GUTI-678135 format. One record per atom (N, C-alpha, C, O): atom name; y, x, z. Coordinates in Angstrom, 3 decimals. Atoms other than C-alpha are relative to their C-alpha. Layout:
<recs>
{rec 'CA', {Y, X, Z}}
...
</recs>
This chain:
<recs>
{rec 'N', {-0.022, -0.450, 1.681}}
{rec 'CA', {102.786, -27.222, 204.356}}
{rec 'C', {0.988, -0.623, -0.425}}
{rec 'O', {1.454, -1.747, -0.239}}
{rec 'N', {-0.814, 0.256, 0.914}}
{rec 'CA', {105.063, -26.521, 201.940}}
{rec 'C', {-0.182, -0.783, -1.202}}
{rec 'O', {-1.319, -0.854, -1.669}}
{rec 'N', {0.316, 0.326, 1.699}}
{rec 'CA', {105.312, -28.095, 198.597}}
{rec 'C', {-0.706, 0.802, -0.658}}
{rec 'O', {-1.853, 0.705, -1.093}}
{rec 'N', {0.947, -1.114, 0.616}}
{rec 'CA', {104.925, -24.830, 197.242}}
{rec 'C', {-0.968, 0.515, -0.007}}
{rec 'O', {-1.523, 1.006, -0.989}}
{rec 'N', {1.004, -0.094, 0.272}}
{rec 'CA', {102.309, -24.258, 198.850}}
{rec 'C', {-1.222, -0.056, -0.489}}
{rec 'O', {-2.120, 0.632, -0.977}}
{rec 'N', {1.190, 1.020, 0.790}}
{rec 'CA', {100.257, -26.642, 197.948}}
{rec 'C', {-0.426, -0.213, -1.601}}
{rec 'O', {-1.282, -0.725, -2.321}}
{rec 'N', {0.397, 0.092, 1.317}}
{rec 'CA', {100.967, -25.984, 195.006}}
{rec 'C', {-0.529, 0.939, -0.740}}
{rec 'O', {-1.150, 0.845, -1.799}}
{rec 'N', {0.902, -1.484, 0.452}}
{rec 'CA', {99.979, -22.147, 194.784}}
{rec 'C', {-1.458, -0.178, 0.096}}
{rec 'O', {-2.185, 0.076, -0.864}}
{rec 'N', {1.242, 0.729, -0.302}}
{rec 'CA', {96.795, -23.515, 196.389}}
{rec 'C', {-0.573, -0.582, -0.932}}
{rec 'O', {-1.754, -0.258, -1.056}}
{rec 'N', {0.191, 0.452, 1.025}}
{rec 'CA', {96.491, -25.447, 193.569}}
{rec 'C', {-0.349, 0.442, -0.871}}
{rec 'O', {-1.418, -0.001, -1.290}}
{rec 'N', {-0.375, -0.523, 1.287}}
{rec 'CA', {97.149, -23.431, 190.666}}
{rec 'C', {-1.225, 1.298, 0.307}}
{rec 'O', {-2.067, 1.558, -0.553}}
{rec 'N', {0.829, -1.100, -0.016}}
{rec 'CA', {95.141, -20.397, 192.139}}
{rec 'C', {-1.297, -0.874, 0.075}}
{rec 'O', {-1.629, -0.561, -1.069}}
{rec 'N', {1.096, 0.449, 0.175}}
{rec 'CA', {91.720, -22.572, 192.443}}
{rec 'C', {0.018, -0.317, -1.691}}
{rec 'O', {-0.931, -0.111, -2.447}}
{rec 'N', {-0.094, 0.860, 1.221}}
{rec 'CA', {92.606, -24.072, 189.308}}
{rec 'C', {-0.109, 1.139, -1.652}}
{rec 'O', {-0.570, 1.056, -2.790}}
{rec 'N', {-0.473, -1.198, 0.444}}
{rec 'CA', {93.697, -20.792, 188.033}}
{rec 'C', {-2.305, 1.291, -0.623}}
{rec 'O', {-2.792, 2.011, -1.494}}
{rec 'N', {1.496, -0.782, 0.316}}
{rec 'CA', {89.543, -19.441, 188.524}}
{rec 'C', {-0.697, -0.684, -0.449}}
{rec 'O', {-1.563, -0.189, -1.170}}
{rec 'N', {0.851, 0.980, 1.085}}
{rec 'CA', {88.017, -22.396, 187.164}}
{rec 'C', {0.427, 0.135, -1.765}}
{rec 'O', {-0.406, 0.312, -2.654}}
{rec 'N', {-0.052, -0.299, 1.165}}
{rec 'CA', {90.072, -22.103, 184.019}}
{rec 'C', {-0.348, 1.438, -0.985}}
{rec 'O', {-0.605, 1.551, -2.184}}
{rec 'N', {0.714, -1.357, 1.132}}
{rec 'CA', {89.129, -18.352, 182.960}}
{rec 'C', {-0.768, -0.055, 0.598}}
{rec 'O', {-1.047, 1.111, 0.876}}
{rec 'N', {1.458, 0.100, 0.455}}
{rec 'CA', {85.900, -19.488, 183.835}}
{rec 'C', {-0.693, -1.152, -0.789}}
{rec 'O', {-1.913, -1.207, -0.946}}
{rec 'N', {0.032, 0.221, 1.023}}
{rec 'CA', {86.118, -21.833, 181.508}}
{rec 'C', {0.024, 0.610, -1.617}}
{rec 'O', {-0.799, 0.610, -2.533}}
{rec 'N', {0.104, -0.211, 1.512}}
{rec 'CA', {87.660, -20.415, 178.570}}
{rec 'C', {-0.994, 1.770, 0.007}}
{rec 'O', {-0.650, 2.728, -0.685}}
{rec 'N', {0.506, -1.324, 0.002}}
{rec 'CA', {84.902, -17.328, 179.571}}
{rec 'C', {-0.095, 1.133, 0.393}}
{rec 'O', {-1.050, 1.909, 0.414}}
{rec 'N', {-0.252, -1.042, -1.036}}
{rec 'CA', {86.828, -14.998, 181.551}}
{rec 'C', {-0.263, 0.829, 0.857}}
{rec 'O', {0.024, 2.003, 1.091}}
{rec 'N', {0.752, -0.811, -1.167}}
{rec 'CA', {84.697, -14.836, 184.401}}
{rec 'C', {-1.447, -0.279, -0.163}}
{rec 'O', {-1.930, -1.230, -0.777}}
{rec 'N', {1.846, 0.740, 1.355}}
{rec 'CA', {80.912, -15.125, 183.364}}
{rec 'C', {-0.354, -0.446, 1.473}}
{rec 'O', {0.303, -0.438, 2.514}}
{rec 'N', {0.689, 1.575, -0.747}}
{rec 'CA', {78.610, -17.529, 185.284}}
{rec 'C', {0.171, 0.611, 1.282}}
{rec 'O', {1.067, 0.581, 2.125}}
{rec 'N', {-0.006, -1.224, -1.078}}
{rec 'CA', {77.664, -15.125, 187.551}}
{rec 'C', {0.547, -0.271, 1.541}}
{rec 'O', {0.226, -0.836, 2.587}}
{rec 'N', {-0.893, -0.282, -1.217}}
{rec 'CA', {80.742, -13.868, 189.382}}
{rec 'C', {0.189, -1.999, 0.090}}
{rec 'O', {-0.678, -2.685, 0.632}}
{rec 'N', {-0.551, 1.766, -0.129}}
{rec 'CA', {81.801, -17.785, 189.441}}
{rec 'C', {-0.608, -0.491, 0.909}}
{rec 'O', {-0.020, -1.094, 1.806}}
{rec 'N', {1.380, 0.566, -0.926}}
{rec 'CA', {78.366, -18.680, 191.246}}
{rec 'C', {0.453, 1.172, 1.593}}
{rec 'O', {0.550, 1.098, 2.818}}
{rec 'N', {-0.330, -0.660, -1.926}}
{rec 'CA', {79.275, -16.004, 193.799}}
{rec 'C', {1.255, -0.323, 0.761}}
{rec 'O', {1.083, -0.328, 1.980}}
{rec 'N', {-0.696, 0.731, -0.125}}
{rec 'CA', {82.412, -17.321, 194.287}}
{rec 'C', {0.489, -1.089, 0.384}}
{rec 'O', {1.597, -1.090, 0.920}}
{rec 'N', {0.751, 0.976, -0.256}}
{rec 'CA', {81.516, -20.425, 194.760}}
{rec 'C', {-1.038, -0.875, 1.459}}
{rec 'O', {-0.930, -1.569, 2.470}}
{rec 'N', {1.073, -0.325, -1.038}}
{rec 'CA', {78.417, -20.253, 196.344}}
{rec 'C', {0.853, 0.559, 1.280}}
{rec 'O', {0.992, -0.379, 2.065}}
{rec 'N', {-0.979, -1.232, -1.056}}
{rec 'CA', {80.819, -17.371, 199.133}}
{rec 'C', {0.512, -1.170, 0.975}}
{rec 'O', {0.322, -1.218, 2.191}}
{rec 'N', {-0.752, 0.523, 0.323}}
{rec 'CA', {82.902, -20.168, 198.849}}
{rec 'C', {-0.427, -1.762, 1.356}}
{rec 'O', {0.193, -2.420, 2.191}}
{rec 'N', {0.373, 1.472, -0.395}}
{rec 'CA', {80.665, -23.376, 199.971}}
{rec 'C', {-1.168, 0.366, 1.085}}
{rec 'O', {-1.906, -0.438, 1.655}}
{rec 'N', {0.893, 0.164, -1.097}}
{rec 'CA', {78.632, -21.546, 202.309}}
{rec 'C', {0.944, 0.488, 1.806}}
{rec 'O', {0.462, 0.549, 2.937}}
{rec 'N', {-0.524, -0.355, -1.085}}
{rec 'CA', {81.377, -20.479, 204.764}}
{rec 'C', {0.848, -1.247, 0.568}}
{rec 'O', {0.792, -2.384, 0.100}}
{rec 'N', {-0.850, 1.069, -0.345}}
{rec 'CA', {83.879, -22.384, 206.778}}
{rec 'C', {1.310, -0.155, -0.058}}
{rec 'O', {1.987, -0.814, 0.730}}
{rec 'N', {-1.678, -0.193, 0.195}}
{rec 'CA', {87.309, -21.637, 205.428}}
{rec 'C', {0.320, -0.961, 0.324}}
{rec 'O', {-0.522, -1.760, 0.733}}
{rec 'N', {-1.042, 0.828, 0.474}}
{rec 'CA', {90.133, -23.785, 205.232}}
{rec 'C', {0.009, -0.238, -1.335}}
{rec 'O', {-0.468, 0.546, -2.156}}
{rec 'N', {-0.341, -0.652, 1.206}}
{rec 'CA', {91.340, -25.094, 202.248}}
{rec 'C', {1.072, 0.876, -0.476}}
{rec 'O', {1.397, 1.242, -1.605}}
{rec 'N', {-1.104, -1.195, 0.058}}
{rec 'CA', {93.954, -22.799, 202.827}}
{rec 'C', {-0.563, 1.727, -0.209}}
{rec 'O', {-0.056, 2.701, -0.764}}
{rec 'N', {0.498, -1.710, 0.069}}
{rec 'CA', {91.550, -19.593, 203.331}}
{rec 'C', {-0.245, -0.048, -1.439}}
{rec 'O', {-0.283, 1.010, -2.067}}
{rec 'N', {1.264, -0.063, 0.994}}
{rec 'CA', {89.852, -20.829, 200.245}}
{rec 'C', {0.724, 0.583, -1.542}}
{rec 'O', {0.277, 1.162, -2.532}}
{rec 'N', {-1.018, -0.284, 1.340}}
{rec 'CA', {92.815, -20.422, 197.750}}
{rec 'C', {0.659, 1.202, 0.662}}
{rec 'O', {1.729, 1.504, 0.135}}
{rec 'N', {-1.006, -1.268, -0.574}}
{rec 'CA', {94.248, -17.481, 199.622}}
{rec 'C', {-1.568, 1.090, -0.969}}
{rec 'O', {-1.325, 1.711, -2.004}}
{rec 'N', {1.442, -0.338, 0.695}}
{rec 'CA', {89.777, -16.072, 198.607}}
{rec 'C', {0.272, 0.126, -1.172}}
{rec 'O', {0.128, 1.289, -1.550}}
{rec 'N', {-0.266, 0.525, 1.323}}
{rec 'CA', {90.738, -17.341, 195.151}}
{rec 'C', {1.386, 0.838, -0.947}}
{rec 'O', {1.419, 1.102, -2.149}}
{rec 'N', {-0.754, -0.491, 0.578}}
{rec 'CA', {94.153, -15.694, 194.933}}
{rec 'C', {-0.305, 1.516, -0.090}}
{rec 'O', {0.369, 2.305, -0.752}}
{rec 'N', {-0.175, -1.543, -0.214}}
{rec 'CA', {92.615, -12.217, 196.013}}
{rec 'C', {-0.899, 0.589, -0.797}}
{rec 'O', {-0.802, 1.744, -1.212}}
{rec 'N', {1.076, 0.372, 1.155}}
{rec 'CA', {89.586, -12.901, 193.780}}
{rec 'C', {1.037, 1.232, -1.598}}
{rec 'O', {1.048, 2.433, -1.869}}
{rec 'N', {-0.592, 0.313, 0.763}}
{rec 'CA', {91.767, -13.020, 190.932}}
{rec 'C', {1.107, 1.024, 0.012}}
{rec 'O', {1.632, 1.383, -1.041}}
{rec 'N', {-1.102, -1.599, 0.293}}
{rec 'CA', {94.254, -10.033, 191.548}}
{rec 'C', {-0.408, 0.451, -0.135}}
{rec 'O', {0.146, 1.325, -0.802}}
{rec 'N', {0.295, -1.170, -0.269}}
{rec 'CA', {91.692, -8.041, 192.030}}
{rec 'C', {-0.975, 0.462, -0.991}}
{rec 'O', {-1.496, 1.576, -0.951}}
{rec 'N', {1.066, 0.649, 0.849}}
{rec 'CA', {89.394, -9.221, 189.195}}
{rec 'C', {1.401, 1.022, -1.100}}
{rec 'O', {1.046, 2.143, -1.464}}
{rec 'N', {-1.114, -0.715, 0.734}}
{rec 'CA', {93.097, -7.878, 187.016}}
{rec 'C', {-0.096, 1.515, 0.147}}
{rec 'O', {-0.246, 2.412, -0.683}}
{rec 'N', {0.265, -1.807, 0.060}}
{rec 'CA', {92.897, -4.563, 188.664}}
{rec 'C', {-0.657, 0.496, 0.092}}
{rec 'O', {-0.492, 1.696, -0.127}}
{rec 'N', {0.891, -1.308, 0.196}}
{rec 'CA', {89.798, -3.340, 189.034}}
{rec 'C', {-0.915, -0.689, -0.961}}
{rec 'O', {-1.801, 0.119, -1.238}}
{rec 'N', {1.236, 0.269, 0.835}}
{rec 'CA', {87.425, -5.637, 186.485}}
{rec 'C', {-1.068, -0.525, 0.122}}
{rec 'O', {-2.001, -0.796, -0.634}}
{rec 'N', {1.563, -0.126, -0.333}}
{rec 'CA', {85.089, -6.201, 188.331}}
{rec 'C', {0.650, -0.248, 1.586}}
{rec 'O', {1.641, 0.214, 2.151}}
{rec 'N', {-0.098, 0.048, -2.652}}
{rec 'CA', {84.835, -7.399, 192.958}}
{rec 'C', {-1.171, 0.076, -0.138}}
{rec 'O', {-1.900, 0.001, -1.128}}
{rec 'N', {1.242, -0.471, -0.712}}
{rec 'CA', {82.202, -6.656, 194.842}}
{rec 'C', {0.235, -1.035, 1.089}}
{rec 'O', {1.065, -0.786, 1.963}}
{rec 'N', {-0.021, 0.912, -0.502}}
{rec 'CA', {81.695, -9.898, 196.442}}
{rec 'C', {-0.225, 0.498, 1.719}}
{rec 'O', {-1.083, 1.257, 2.170}}
{rec 'N', {0.397, -0.361, -1.780}}
{rec 'CA', {81.902, -9.590, 200.489}}
{rec 'C', {-1.646, -0.887, 0.535}}
{rec 'O', {-2.160, -1.970, 0.258}}
{rec 'N', {1.015, 1.298, -0.540}}
{rec 'CA', {78.980, -10.943, 202.184}}
{rec 'C', {0.395, -0.704, 1.430}}
{rec 'O', {1.136, -0.280, 2.316}}
{rec 'N', {-0.644, 0.665, -0.890}}
{rec 'CA', {79.134, -13.755, 204.412}}
{rec 'C', {-0.301, -0.531, 1.127}}
{rec 'O', {-0.589, -1.674, 1.480}}
{rec 'N', {0.047, -1.079, -1.395}}
{rec 'CA', {78.909, -12.064, 207.528}}
{rec 'C', {1.850, 0.310, 0.199}}
{rec 'O', {2.698, -0.173, 0.948}}
{rec 'N', {-0.727, -0.218, 0.230}}
{rec 'CA', {81.520, -10.463, 206.380}}
{rec 'C', {1.721, -0.684, 0.054}}
{rec 'O', {2.810, -0.328, 0.505}}
{rec 'N', {-1.291, 0.686, 0.630}}
{rec 'CA', {83.939, -13.058, 205.010}}
{rec 'C', {0.180, -0.531, 1.803}}
{rec 'O', {1.065, -0.195, 2.590}}
{rec 'N', {-0.531, 0.561, -1.558}}
{rec 'CA', {83.771, -14.830, 208.543}}
{rec 'C', {0.472, 0.587, 1.077}}
{rec 'O', {0.739, 0.079, 2.166}}
{rec 'N', {0.004, -0.767, -1.237}}
{rec 'CA', {84.371, -11.925, 210.364}}
{rec 'C', {1.252, -0.206, -0.385}}
{rec 'O', {1.725, -1.137, 0.266}}
{rec 'N', {-1.046, -0.126, 0.728}}
{rec 'CA', {87.727, -11.380, 208.178}}
{rec 'C', {0.555, -1.270, 0.412}}
{rec 'O', {1.656, -1.189, 0.958}}
{rec 'N', {-0.679, 1.416, 0.196}}
{rec 'CA', {88.596, -14.912, 208.298}}
{rec 'C', {-0.167, -0.146, 1.828}}
{rec 'O', {0.820, -0.862, 1.999}}
{rec 'N', {0.022, 0.332, -1.025}}
{rec 'CA', {87.841, -15.195, 212.541}}
{rec 'C', {1.660, 0.852, 0.473}}
{rec 'O', {2.580, 0.389, 1.147}}
{rec 'N', {-1.128, -1.140, -0.370}}
{rec 'CA', {90.493, -11.714, 212.659}}
{rec 'C', {1.123, -0.077, -0.494}}
{rec 'O', {2.157, 0.500, -0.159}}
{rec 'N', {-1.830, 1.109, 0.610}}
{rec 'CA', {93.207, -13.811, 210.530}}
{rec 'C', {0.675, -1.102, 0.550}}
{rec 'O', {1.855, -1.451, 0.499}}
{rec 'N', {-0.162, 0.922, -0.921}}
{rec 'CA', {92.630, -16.506, 212.763}}
{rec 'C', {0.464, 0.537, 1.249}}
{rec 'O', {1.088, -0.341, 1.845}}
{rec 'N', {-0.248, 0.237, -1.261}}
{rec 'CA', {93.295, -15.045, 215.967}}
{rec 'C', {1.136, 0.408, 0.454}}
{rec 'O', {1.434, 0.216, 1.633}}
</recs>
């Protein structure tokens, strides 16, 4: 992994946390993201990618319907194949 990928990963997760602390993401939304990531076997890169996706979706839609754990795991398995 190049340093820029590592930095981008840290930025996505930091931005997610920062937006939560600033009150831009509701506690329930943040809990949904963290609970889902805690329950999955996602790698750190996959967690960061999901955080980036979540932030991008919030910017466009304003609200994001969280996938079920099984759905996220299915997507991760497809991406890993």
